[in-house]
C-alpha positions as CSV (number, residue, x, y, z in Angstrom):
1,M,-12.9,-16.8,-9.4
2,V,-13.5,-15.0,-12.4
3,K,-10.9,-12.8,-12.8
4,E,-12.1,-9.0,-13.9
5,S,-10.2,-6.4,-12.6
6,I,-6.9,-5.2,-13.3
7,L,-4.3,-3.7,-11.1
8,Q,-1.4,-1.9,-12.5
9,V,1.3,-1.1,-10.4
10,R,4.6,1.1,-11.0
11,M,7.7,0.2,-9.2
12,D,11.4,0.1,-10.0
13,T,12.7,-1.8,-12.5
14,D,15.6,-3.7,-10.7
15,V,12.9,-4.8,-8.0
16,F,10.8,-5.7,-10.0
17,R,13.1,-8.3,-12.0
18,K,14.4,-9.5,-8.9
19,A,10.9,-10.3,-7.8
20,E,10.0,-11.8,-10.6
21,A,13.1,-14.1,-10.6
22,L,12.2,-14.9,-6.7
23,Y,8.8,-16.0,-7.3
24,S,9.9,-17.8,-10.7
25,S,12.4,-19.9,-8.5
26,M,9.5,-20.6,-6.3
27,G,7.4,-22.1,-9.1
28,T,4.9,-19.1,-9.0
29,S,4.7,-15.3,-10.2
30,L,4.5,-12.0,-8.9
31,T,1.0,-11.5,-10.1
32,E,0.0,-14.6,-7.9
33,V,2.0,-13.5,-5.0
34,L,0.1,-9.8,-5.4
35,R,-3.2,-11.6,-5.6
36,L,-2.5,-13.8,-2.4
37,F,-1.6,-11.0,-0.5
38,T,-4.5,-9.1,-1.2
39,L,-6.7,-12.1,-0.7
40,K,-4.6,-12.5,3.0
41,S,-5.2,-8.5,3.6
42,V,-9.3,-8.9,3.1
43,E,-8.9,-12.2,5.3
44,E,-7.2,-10.3,8.3
45,N,-8.6,-7.1,7.5
46,G,-5.7,-5.4,7.1
47,I,-2.0,-5.8,5.9
48,P,-0.9,-9.4,6.5
49,Y,2.5,-8.9,8.4
50,A,3.9,-6.4,10.8
51,M,4.9,-3.0,9.8
52,S,6.2,0.5,10.9
53,A,5.9,4.0,9.8
54,S,9.6,3.8,8.8
55,V,12.4,1.2,8.2
56,K,16.3,1.6,8.2
57,K,18.2,-0.1,5.4
58,N,21.8,0.6,5.1
59,G,21.7,3.4,7.9
60,Q,19.0,5.3,5.9
61,R,15.1,5.5,6.8
62,L,12.6,4.7,4.0
63,G,9.0,5.7,3.6
64,I,6.9,2.8,3.2
65,A,3.4,4.8,2.8
66,K,5.3,7.0,-0.3
67,G,6.5,3.5,-1.8
68,K,10.0,4.0,-0.8
69,I,11.0,0.5,-0.1
């Protein structure tokens, strides 16, 4: 597969570092996981896991659509 598109994503630095460490411990990278997520989304014609409009975490509502996870 030829890799010719670049995706830039802004996210919380702490979340980024934790994700990088997690995926590194699994023998992969955040970049590869994002690539796999995108491929699975296309394959399933949607988000490849259950989502809801809002999620509660520590008693707070977080807006998924606004990237506030």
